C-alpha positions, 0 to 999 in steps of 0.5 A, spaced: 185 351 579 179 346 580 172 346 584 167 340 586 160 341 589 155 335 590 149 334 595 152 334 602 147 329 605 146 322 601 143 316 604 144 309 602 138 304 604 135 298 601 128 299 603 128 306 606 123 308 601 117 305 605 120 309 612 121 315 608 118 319 614 125 318 618 129 321 612 125 328 612 127 330 619 129 337 619 127 339 612 119 340 612 117 345 618 110 345 616 109 338 615 106 339 608 110 336 602 109 335 595 111 329 592 113 329 584 112 323 580 109 320 574 103 316 573 107 310 571 111 310 578 105 311 581 101 305 578 107 300 580 106 302 587 113 305 588 111 311 592 105 307 596 110 305 603 113 312 603 107 316 602 104 312 608 110 313 612 109 320 611 102 321 613 103 316 619 108 321 621 103 327 621 105 329 614 100 332 609 102 330 602 100 332 595 102 327 590 103 331 583 104 325 578 103 329 571 110 328 569 112 325 563 118 323 559 122 329 556 118 334 561 115 340 558 115 347 560 108 347 561 108 341 566 113 344 570 109 350 571 103 347 573 107 343 578 110 349 581 103 353 581 100 346 585 106 346 590 105 354 591 097 353 592 098 347 597 103 351 601 108 345 601 115 346 604 118 340 602 119 337 594 120 330 593 122 328 586 120 320 586 122 316 580 127 316 574 130 322 571 124 326 568 121 327 575 127 329 579 129 334 573 122 336 574 122 337 582 128 341 581 125 346 577 119 346 581 122 347 588 126 353 585 120 356 581 116 355 588 121 358 592 122 364 588 119 368 583 124 367 577 120 366 570 122 359 568 124 363 561 130 366 565 133 360 568 136 356 561 143 356 561 149 355 566 148 359 572 142 363 571 137 360 577 138 365 583 134 366 588 131 361 594 128 354 593 124 350 597 128 344 600 128 338 596 129 330 597 131 326 591 129 319 590 131 315 584 128 309 581 132 308 575 140 307 576 142 311 570 141 319 570 144 320 576 140 326 576 139 326 584 146 328 585 147 333 579 145 341 578 142 340 572 135 339 569 133 338 562 126 341 560 123 341 553 121 347 550 116 348 544 115 342 540 121 338 540 127 343 543 130 341 550 134 346 554 138 345 560 138 349 566 144 348 570 145 352 577 148 350 584 141 352 586 138 345 583 142 341 588 138 337 592 138 338 600 138 330 601 138 324 597 135 317 598 138 311 595 133 305 595 135 299 591 129 295 592 125 300 588 129 298 582 127 291 583 121 291 578 125 294 572 125 290 565 132 288 563 131 293 557 130 299 561 135 296 566 140 296 561 139 302 557 139 306 564 146 303 566 149 304 559 147 312 560 150 312 567 156 309 564 156 314 558 156 320 564 162 317 567 166 316 560 164 323 558 166 326 565 173 323 564 174 326 558 171 332 559 176 337 556 174 344 560 172 341 567 176 335 568 179 335 575 182 329 580 175 328 584 171 327 578 176 322 575 176 318 581 169 318 582 168 316 574 173 311 574 169 308 581 162 308 577 165 305 571 168 299 576 161 298 580 157 299 573 161 294 569 161 289 574 153 289 575 150 291 569 149 284 566 147 281 573 142 286 574 139 285 567 139 277 568 137 277 576 133 283 577 132 282 584 139 281 586 140 287 591 148 287 591 148 288 583 142 293 583 145 297 589 152 297 585 148 300 579 144 305 584 151 307 587 155 307 580 150 311 577 150 316 583 158 317 582 157 318 575 152 323 576 157 327 581 162 326 576 159 329 570 155 335 574 162 337 575 166 335 569 160 336 564 158 331 558 159 332 551 158 329 544 155 323 546 149 327 549 149 332 544 148 327 539 143 323 543 138 328 544 135 329 538 133 322 538 129 323 544 126 331 541 124 328 535 122 321 536 122 320 544 127 315 544 128 314 552 134 318 554 139 312 556 137 308 550 139 315 545 146 315 549 147 307 548 145 308 541 151 313 539 156 312 544 161 307 541 161 311 534 162 318 537 168 314 541 171 312 535 170 319 532 173 322 539 179 317 539 184 321 536 184 326 541 181 322 547 184 315 546 190 316 552 184 317 556 180 311 554 186 307 555 186 309 562 179 307 563 180 300 559 187 299 564 182 301 570 177 296 568 182 291 567 179 290 559 186 292 556 190 298 555 188 302 549 182 306 547 180 300 542 179 296 548 174 300 552 170 301 545 170 293 544 168 293 552 162 298 551 160 294 544 160 287 549 156 290 554 151 293 549 151 286 546 150 282 552 144 287 555 141 286 548 139 294 547 138 296 540 144 298 536 141 301 530 137 307 529 132 303 524 131 299 531 128 305 534 124 307 528 128 313 526 128 314 518 134 315 514 131 322 511 131 324 519 139 325 519 140 331 516 134 334 521 137 331 527 145 333 525 143 340 525 139 339 531 145 336 535 150 342 532 146 347 536 148 343 543 154 348 544 153 347 552 155 340 551 159 340 544 164 345 548 166 339 552 168 334 547 175 332 546 175 333 539 171 338 535 164 335 532 162 337 526 156 337 522 159 332 517 161 328 522 154 327 526 151 325 519 156 320 518 155 317 525 148 317 525 149 314 518 153 308 521 149 306 526 142 307 521 
């Protein structure tokens, strides 16, 4: 038995963000919209055309740009209160994974009175939610089509909210929004999306034929476009393939959840604020090597589909090649993580049961330490 869910209304439209009013039809009866973003996206002017389009069409727009990387609870609560006070009837999440995750939770909190502390875990977000439109500005997280939001609780701990109430009502993919991304961010977020697809394909609990097909298609698009997008940042075909690939990978892992790569990546972000995509890129190939005894046949199927070989080792070699060609950091020391932090990070990684239960091979504390030491 398998089940599969995703966002039902997806628009792929280069330049679409500048014509945003046409993509909110039917979502906002009172014409009061809350746009959730961060100061970086706002400073780049990425929201300007969309906000002008909305206001010209008679919408009132609140811009909440207080989102930060690894969004903490207090920012989410502040945003939810701002949306309630504004009486917005549509929430737009505009940016990378952090603004979109924040927008998902804000839309839920502003639509019902469920306390945030009761949302964490799987299937705990219940009750009504405000209509939600998500617009990604990076090709990585796939957050626009997932039912997952990651929130920082306390100083460093991250917790996930996984519930169908977090699915957006509508998604707009505009590759022109990604033109200004530096090569380093393009590379890290693109590899992040590839991680999502690889982990979905090897997810032992919820792997299914639909997620498999989406994961393989995502990897074909991403592998074919990532180096080009890094070297030719305004190549619309490569940028569109990256955005579609990230979305397909998001649809895959939203139904066949991620595993140990993510579990080992989260402490890098939680303790040292390494961006999520780069954290995944750093630990990816060593986790794959660890998983090979149990996942080699699946890795081999991916390698064959990508025409890079027939074995798991071929896929690992291909991911190493992509990391090298896109020049992402490949050691913990390159991102200023010291050796004495490894036990702390390993202990934290072992608490990520939501992820580790999906891994093809049981992950242990000792194995986690060894992986971190190998990439030091």
